[in-house]
C-alpha positions as CSV (number, residue, x, y, z in Angstrom):
1,X,12.3,-8.2,59.5
2,X,15.3,-7.8,61.8
3,X,18.4,-7.2,59.6
4,X,22.0,-7.0,60.9
5,X,24.2,-4.9,58.6
6,X,28.0,-5.1,58.9
7,X,30.2,-2.6,57.1
8,X,34.0,-2.3,57.2
9,X,33.6,1.5,57.4
10,X,30.9,3.7,58.8
11,X,28.6,4.4,55.8
12,X,28.6,8.1,56.3
13,X,29.2,10.6,54.8
14,X,28.5,9.0,51.4
15,X,31.4,10.9,49.8
16,X,33.5,8.1,48.2
17,X,32.8,5.0,46.2
18,X,32.4,2.3,48.9
19,X,30.5,4.6,51.3
20,X,28.1,5.7,48.6
21,X,27.2,2.1,47.9
22,X,27.0,1.0,51.6
23,X,25.0,4.1,52.6
24,X,22.4,3.6,49.9
25,X,22.0,-0.1,50.5
26,X,21.7,0.6,54.2
27,X,19.1,3.3,53.6
28,X,17.1,1.1,51.3
29,X,17.0,-1.7,53.8
30,X,16.2,0.6,56.7
31,X,13.2,2.0,54.9
32,X,11.8,-1.6,54.8
33,X,13.2,-3.4,57.8
34,X,14.5,-2.9,61.3
35,X,18.2,-2.6,60.8
36,X,21.1,-2.7,63.2
37,X,24.4,-1.4,61.9
38,X,27.7,-2.8,63.2
39,X,31.0,-1.3,62.0
40,X,34.5,-0.5,63.1
41,X,35.5,3.2,63.2
42,X,38.9,3.8,61.5
43,X,39.4,7.4,62.4
44,X,38.4,9.3,65.5
45,X,37.0,12.1,63.3
46,X,34.4,9.6,62.0
47,X,32.9,9.2,65.5
48,X,30.9,12.3,65.0
49,X,29.0,10.7,62.1
50,X,27.5,7.9,64.2
51,X,24.6,10.0,65.3
52,X,23.9,11.0,61.7
53,X,22.4,7.5,61.0
54,X,20.2,7.4,64.1
55,X,17.2,8.7,62.2
56,X,17.1,5.7,59.8
57,X,18.5,2.9,61.9
58,X,17.2,0.8,64.8
59,X,20.6,1.0,66.5
60,X,24.3,1.4,65.7
61,X,27.0,-0.6,67.3
62,X,30.6,0.4,66.8
63,X,34.2,0.2,68.1
64,X,37.1,2.4,67.4
65,X,40.1,0.7,65.8
66,X,43.3,1.4,67.6
67,X,46.0,2.1,65.0
68,X,48.7,0.2,67.0
69,X,46.4,-2.8,67.5
70,X,45.6,-2.8,63.8
71,X,49.3,-2.9,62.9
72,X,50.0,-5.7,65.4
73,X,47.0,-7.6,64.0
74,X,48.3,-7.4,60.5
75,X,51.8,-8.5,61.6
76,X,50.2,-11.5,63.4
77,X,48.2,-12.4,60.3
78,X,51.4,-12.2,58.2
79,X,52.4,-15.5,60.0
80,X,49.0,-17.1,60.3
81,X,48.0,-17.2,56.7
82,X,45.0,-15.0,57.0
83,X,44.7,-11.9,54.8
84,X,46.2,-8.8,56.3
85,X,43.1,-6.9,55.2
86,X,41.0,-8.9,57.7
87,X,43.1,-7.8,60.6
88,X,42.9,-4.2,59.3
89,X,39.2,-4.2,60.1
90,X,39.1,-6.6,63.1
91,X,38.1,-5.5,66.6
92,X,37.9,-8.0,69.4
93,X,35.7,-5.5,71.2
94,X,33.3,-5.3,68.3
95,X,33.2,-9.1,68.1
96,X,32.2,-9.3,71.7
97,X,29.4,-6.8,71.2
98,X,28.2,-8.8,68.2
99,X,28.2,-12.0,70.1
100,X,26.2,-10.4,73.0
101,X,23.7,-9.0,70.5
102,X,23.3,-12.4,68.7
103,X,22.7,-14.2,72.0
104,X,20.1,-11.7,73.0
105,X,18.2,-11.1,69.7
106,X,17.1,-13.2,66.8
107,X,17.9,-11.8,63.3
108,X,16.2,-12.8,60.1
109,X,19.0,-11.7,57.8
110,X,22.6,-10.5,57.7
111,X,24.1,-8.2,55.1
112,X,27.9,-8.1,55.1
113,X,29.5,-5.2,53.2
114,X,33.1,-6.1,52.1
115,X,34.5,-9.6,52.3
116,X,36.8,-8.6,55.2
117,X,33.8,-8.4,57.5
118,X,32.9,-12.0,57.0
119,X,35.3,-12.8,59.9
120,X,32.7,-11.6,62.4
121,X,29.9,-13.9,61.3
122,X,31.3,-17.2,60.2
123,X,29.5,-18.9,63.1
124,X,26.3,-16.9,63.0
125,X,23.3,-18.9,61.7
126,X,20.4,-16.9,60.2
127,X,17.8,-17.6,57.5
128,X,19.5,-15.3,54.9
129,X,23.2,-14.4,54.7
130,X,24.3,-12.0,52.1
131,X,27.8,-10.7,51.3
132,X,28.5,-7.8,49.1
133,X,32.0,-8.2,47.5
134,X,31.4,-5.1,45.4
135,X,34.6,-5.7,43.4
136,X,37.1,-8.6,44.0
137,X,39.7,-7.5,46.5
138,X,41.9,-10.4,45.5
139,X,42.0,-9.2,41.9
140,X,42.6,-5.6,43.1
141,X,45.6,-6.6,45.1
142,X,47.0,-8.6,42.2
143,X,46.7,-5.4,40.1
144,X,48.5,-3.4,42.8
145,X,51.3,-5.9,42.7
146,X,52.0,-5.1,39.0
147,X,52.5,-1.4,39.7
148,X,54.7,-1.2,42.8
149,X,58.3,-1.9,43.8
150,X,59.8,-5.3,44.6
151,X,59.0,-5.6,48.3
152,X,55.4,-4.3,47.9
153,X,55.0,-6.5,44.9
154,X,55.7,-9.6,47.0
155,X,53.4,-8.4,49.8
156,X,50.5,-7.6,47.4
157,X,50.8,-10.9,45.6
158,X,50.7,-12.8,48.9
159,X,47.6,-10.8,50.0
160,X,45.9,-11.4,46.6
161,X,46.3,-15.2,47.0
162,X,45.1,-15.2,50.6
163,X,42.1,-13.0,49.8
164,X,41.1,-15.4,47.0
165,X,41.1,-18.3,49.4
166,X,39.1,-16.2,51.8
167,X,36.6,-15.1,49.2
168,X,36.1,-18.7,48.2
169,X,35.4,-19.6,51.8
170,X,32.9,-16.7,52.1
171,X,31.2,-17.9,48.9
172,X,30.7,-21.3,50.4
173,X,29.4,-19.8,53.7
174,X,26.9,-17.2,52.4
175,X,23.6,-17.7,50.6
176,X,24.1,-14.8,48.1
177,X,27.3,-13.1,46.8
178,X,26.9,-9.7,45.2
179,X,29.1,-7.9,42.7
180,X,29.0,-4.4,41.5
181,X,29.3,-5.3,37.8
182,X,29.1,-8.2,35.4
183,X,32.9,-8.1,34.8
184,X,33.6,-8.7,38.5
185,X,31.0,-11.5,38.7
186,X,32.5,-13.2,35.6
187,X,36.0,-13.0,37.1
188,X,34.9,-15.0,40.1
189,X,32.7,-17.6,38.3
190,X,35.6,-19.9,37.6
191,X,35.6,-20.6,41.4
192,X,32.2,-22.1,41.1
193,X,29.2,-21.0,43.2
194,X,27.5,-19.6,40.0
195,X,24.0,-20.2,41.5
196,X,24.9,-17.8,44.3
197,X,26.5,-15.0,42.3
198,X,24.5,-11.9,41.5
199,X,25.1,-8.4,40.1
200,X,23.7,-5.4,42.0
201,X,24.8,-2.2,40.2
202,X,25.3,1.1,41.9
203,X,23.0,4.1,41.4
204,X,23.2,7.8,41.2
205,X,21.0,10.1,43.3
206,X,20.5,12.9,40.8
207,X,18.7,15.0,43.4
208,X,22.0,15.2,45.2
209,X,23.4,16.8,42.1
210,X,21.2,19.0,39.9
211,X,18.0,17.0,39.6
212,X,16.5,15.3,36.6
213,X,17.8,18.0,34.1
214,X,21.3,18.6,33.0
215,X,23.0,21.5,34.8
216,X,23.2,24.7,32.7
217,X,26.6,25.2,31.3
218,X,28.0,28.1,29.2
219,X,29.9,27.2,26.1
220,X,32.8,27.5,26.4
221,X,32.9,27.3,30.2
222,X,33.4,30.3,32.5
223,X,37.2,30.6,31.9
224,X,39.5,31.7,29.2
225,X,41.6,28.5,29.0
226,X,40.4,24.9,29.1
227,X,40.0,23.2,32.4
228,X,40.2,19.4,32.8
229,X,39.6,17.6,36.1
230,X,40.2,14.4,38.0
231,X,38.7,13.5,41.4
232,X,39.4,10.9,44.0
233,X,41.0,10.1,47.3
234,X,44.6,11.1,46.6
235,X,46.3,8.7,48.9
236,X,44.8,5.7,47.1
237,X,47.3,3.9,44.8
238,X,45.1,3.7,41.6
239,X,44.3,7.5,41.8
240,X,47.9,8.4,42.6
241,X,49.2,6.3,39.7
242,X,46.6,7.8,37.3
243,X,47.5,11.5,38.0
244,X,51.2,10.9,38.0
245,X,51.0,9.1,34.6
246,X,48.6,11.6,33.1
247,X,50.7,14.6,34.2
248,X,53.9,13.2,32.8
249,X,52.6,11.6,29.6
250,X,49.4,13.4,28.5
251,X,49.4,16.9,29.8
252,X,52.5,18.1,27.9
253,X,50.8,16.9,24.6
254,X,47.6,18.8,25.5
255,X,49.4,22.0,26.5
256,X,51.2,22.1,23.1
257,X,47.9,22.2,21.4
258,X,46.1,24.2,24.1
259,X,48.5,26.7,25.8
260,X,47.4,27.6,29.2
261,X,45.3,24.5,29.7
262,X,44.9,23.6,33.4
263,X,44.7,20.2,35.0
264,X,42.9,20.2,38.4
265,X,43.5,17.3,40.7
266,X,40.6,17.4,43.1
267,X,40.5,15.3,46.3
268,X,41.6,15.1,49.9
269,X,44.7,13.5,51.4
270,X,47.1,14.0,48.5
271,X,50.4,12.1,49.2
272,X,53.8,13.7,48.8
273,X,54.2,12.7,45.1
274,X,50.8,14.2,44.2
275,X,51.5,17.4,46.2
276,X,54.8,17.7,44.3
277,X,52.8,18.0,41.1
278,X,51.2,21.3,42.2
279,X,52.6,24.0,40.0
280,X,50.1,26.6,38.7
281,X,52.7,28.0,36.4
282,X,52.9,24.6,34.7
283,X,49.2,24.2,34.6
284,X,48.7,21.7,37.5
285,X,46.6,22.6,40.5
286,X,46.3,20.1,43.4
287,X,43.4,21.3,45.6
288,X,43.3,18.9,48.5
289,X,39.9,18.7,50.1
290,X,37.1,20.4,48.1
291,X,34.0,21.5,49.9
292,X,31.7,21.6,46.8
293,X,32.9,19.0,44.3
294,X,29.8,19.5,42.1
295,X,30.7,23.1,41.4
296,X,34.2,22.1,40.4
297,X,33.0,19.4,38.1
298,X,30.4,21.6,36.4
299,X,33.2,24.2,35.9
300,X,35.4,21.7,34.1
301,X,35.4,21.3,30.3
302,X,36.5,17.6,30.4
303,X,36.7,15.0,33.2
304,X,39.5,12.5,32.8
305,X,39.6,9.0,34.4
306,X,43.0,7.7,33.3
307,X,43.2,4.8,35.8
308,X,45.6,2.0,34.8
309,X,44.6,0.1,37.9
310,X,40.9,-0.2,38.0
311,X,38.4,-2.7,39.5
312,X,34.7,-2.6,39.8
313,X,32.8,0.6,39.0
314,X,34.4,4.0,39.0
315,X,31.9,6.2,40.9
316,X,33.9,9.3,39.9
317,X,32.8,8.8,36.2
318,X,29.1,8.6,37.2
319,X,29.5,11.8,39.3
320,X,31.0,13.7,36.4
321,X,28.2,12.5,34.1
322,X,25.7,13.7,36.7
323,X,27.3,17.1,36.6
324,X,27.1,17.2,32.8
325,X,30.9,17.0,32.3
326,X,32.1,15.1,29.2
327,X,34.3,12.2,30.2
328,X,37.5,10.7,28.7
329,X,38.3,7.4,30.4
330,X,40.7,4.5,30.2
331,X,39.2,1.3,28.9
332,X,39.8,-0.3,32.3
333,X,37.8,2.4,34.1
334,X,34.9,2.4,31.6
335,X,34.5,-1.4,31.6
336,X,32.7,-1.6,34.9
337,X,30.1,0.9,33.8
338,X,29.3,-0.8,30.5
339,X,29.5,2.4,28.4
340,X,30.0,2.5,24.7
341,X,33.0,4.5,23.3
342,X,31.8,7.5,21.4
343,X,28.3,7.4,22.9
344,X,28.4,8.1,26.6
345,X,32.1,8.9,26.8
346,X,35.3,8.6,24.9
347,X,38.0,6.0,25.8
348,X,41.7,6.0,25.4
349,X,44.8,4.2,26.6
350,X,47.9,5.8,25.0
351,X,49.0,9.4,25.7
352,X,48.3,10.3,22.0
353,X,44.8,8.8,22.2
354,X,44.0,10.7,25.4
355,X,45.2,14.0,24.0
356,X,43.3,13.4,20.8
357,X,40.0,12.6,22.6
358,X,40.2,15.5,25.0
359,X,41.0,18.0,22.2
360,X,38.0,16.6,20.2
361,X,35.7,17.5,23.1
362,X,37.3,20.9,23.5
363,X,37.2,21.8,19.8
364,X,33.8,20.3,18.9
365,X,30.9,21.6,20.9
366,X,28.5,19.2,19.1
367,X,30.5,16.2,20.3
368,X,30.7,17.6,23.8
369,X,26.9,18.2,23.9
370,X,26.1,14.8,22.5
371,X,28.3,13.1,25.1
372,X,26.8,15.1,27.9
373,X,23.2,14.3,26.9
374,X,23.8,10.6,26.1
375,X,25.6,10.1,29.4
376,X,22.9,11.8,31.4
377,X,20.2,9.7,29.8
378,X,22.4,6.6,30.4
379,X,22.5,7.5,34.2
380,X,18.8,7.8,34.4
381,X,18.2,4.5,32.7
382,X,20.8,2.3,34.3
383,X,21.7,3.8,37.6
384,X,18.6,4.3,39.6
385,X,19.1,3.2,43.2
386,X,15.6,2.1,43.8
387,X,15.5,-0.1,40.7
388,X,19.0,-1.6,41.2
389,X,18.5,-2.4,44.9
390,X,15.1,-4.1,44.3
391,X,17.0,-7.4,44.0
392,X,17.5,-7.3,47.8
393,X,13.8,-7.8,48.5
394,X,13.8,-11.5,47.6
395,X,17.1,-12.1,49.3
396,X,15.7,-10.8,52.6
397,X,13.1,-13.5,52.4
398,X,15.7,-16.2,52.1
399,X,15.1,-17.0,48.5
400,X,17.9,-19.2,47.1
401,X,17.4,-19.1,43.3
402,X,17.8,-16.1,41.0
403,X,18.3,-15.8,37.3
404,X,20.5,-13.1,35.8
């Protein structure tokens, strides 16, 4: 089959949540069909990755997004009623290339990754049209609005409302609508279209970590004081909010009980507020880009995911589990993974609860070991890419009815 795959970002390298999902879906489809990838390129540095996908794809069509044109497009959409997010990934050049392609070649299916890319294919008629919402952008922006200042709050609320209307239009126009977790699917079900809504979970490629066996760890880890870690893109609002809150409210409680404890904030592009946290004397280390994240995670005694703003599935938690690092998470972050508190990880919301759960792991090696082993078996059972993506096979044939 000829499949046209649209992604809002180039799905390489698979080093963050959305790219990990889009790359693995793209790879799965390319192993079974003739796939053409169409995507905008946000940063010039990403141009070097286009050739990295040549070995698995039939062809790649792309256009660089000029930053000035993107801003002008968002400004225009501010007055037209369209979501600003759509303009952020829109390229007239890419649309022309798509139209030329569609007029010259017949496709059997279209897979759209991210609701914002629906703009390119409203008028394209193919036997099977699939859109992968992952998590609901409208709900995400509504959460953002609750955690920012007055002007940003107004802007995010407006964007949330526009995106919901846009998502409803997409649901009416596509044959299948995919979500990353049951919680995201249930959130959208009140809009109707229940016969089209499906859950397609993420996976974890354990071979990219340490294989089918837990990595060997010393107990305690290879350092004299406890290390706890957080990972993520550090210019992304939910991650920034999480580390600022944790550093202010939880870390002092931990350091009273565990003098010398170090909190590592691992991830590229830290904003000024995050860089300002860096103070080794106070037990906070902001690393910026980390070449080998796996080694950093294996070296941590506890991984924390204290997101107060959380949608979809937190890939960072799955990565920590794959590295055998016990996890303490907010309820919001754990919800999308469908874990059980005390079995695969520990959950907390208040500063006291976080400190208590982290200290429990640090002080009780049996608890730490149980969590590590349970989490790893959980990954192998529920997060196999091949198994989870199998749902796509029927969709590619234009099947309309599924039961979940």
